[in-house]
Structures are given as structure tokens and as C-alpha cells.
N, C-alpha and C positions, 0 to 999 in steps of 0.2 A: 266720157273714156279719158284718159289722163295723157297729154301732149309728153311724149319722152323725148329726151335730150340726150340721152346714153341708153344704148340698145344692149344690152345683158346677153344676151343669148349671140346674136352675132356677134360681140368682142368676144366671148368665149370661143365660137367657133374655130375665129379666126386667129387666135392665138392657139391654137390643139393642128389646125391645115400648118402654121408656119414651123410646131415642134416637129409634127410629124416628115414635114419636108425638111427641116434639118438632121432628120435622124433614121430617115430610113433606109438607107444604104451602110448601118455601123453597125459592126463586129458588133458582140456583147460586151467586148470588153470596152472598146470606145462608147457606147450607149453608157456603161457604170462613169465612165471621165466625163463625160457630155452633163449626165445628172449631177455630179461632184459639185463640176464649174459651174452651172448655175446654182445649186445647189449653197456652195460656197458665195457667191454674188450676192445674193437674197438675205443672207444671213450678214455679208458687210452691209451692203444697203439697211437693212433694220437697225442694224448698231448705230452705223451714223445719222439713222434718223432720230434715233432713243438719244444718243448724245447733244444734238441740235433741239431736242424737245425738252433736257430736262435744261439746258444753258436761257431756254426763252420760258422755262418755268412752267414747263407742261410735265404732270407724272407721268412717268411710263409706267406699264405693268407686269 
């Protein structure tokens, strides 16, 4: 059996539970805004990481 330093299933469950708690009382409009905000943050982080990788000589796809 492998020694696991990172439990993917447990991490996924914690993320889902956190997201549920943040959104359980939101209206449809508020939920849509929540998704837009989270999506923009993810896109911005991706672009930031891509620019850093290019400066370090790592190709992005």
C-alpha cells in the first residue's frame, strides 16, 4: 500500500463543503455573481502563473 501525503478525496470533500456553506443561502442572481467572481479570480491566477512561467522559460500550452 502506498503512503499518501495528500488525500485527494478528502480535499475535494472539504472544498465542496466550503463552497456549499458559502452559497447555500444565495439567490440565483447572487449565485451567478459568486460563480463569475470565482471564475474571474481563477482566470486571473492562471494568466499570472502563465506570465511567470514564460519569464522563467517554461512554455505554456
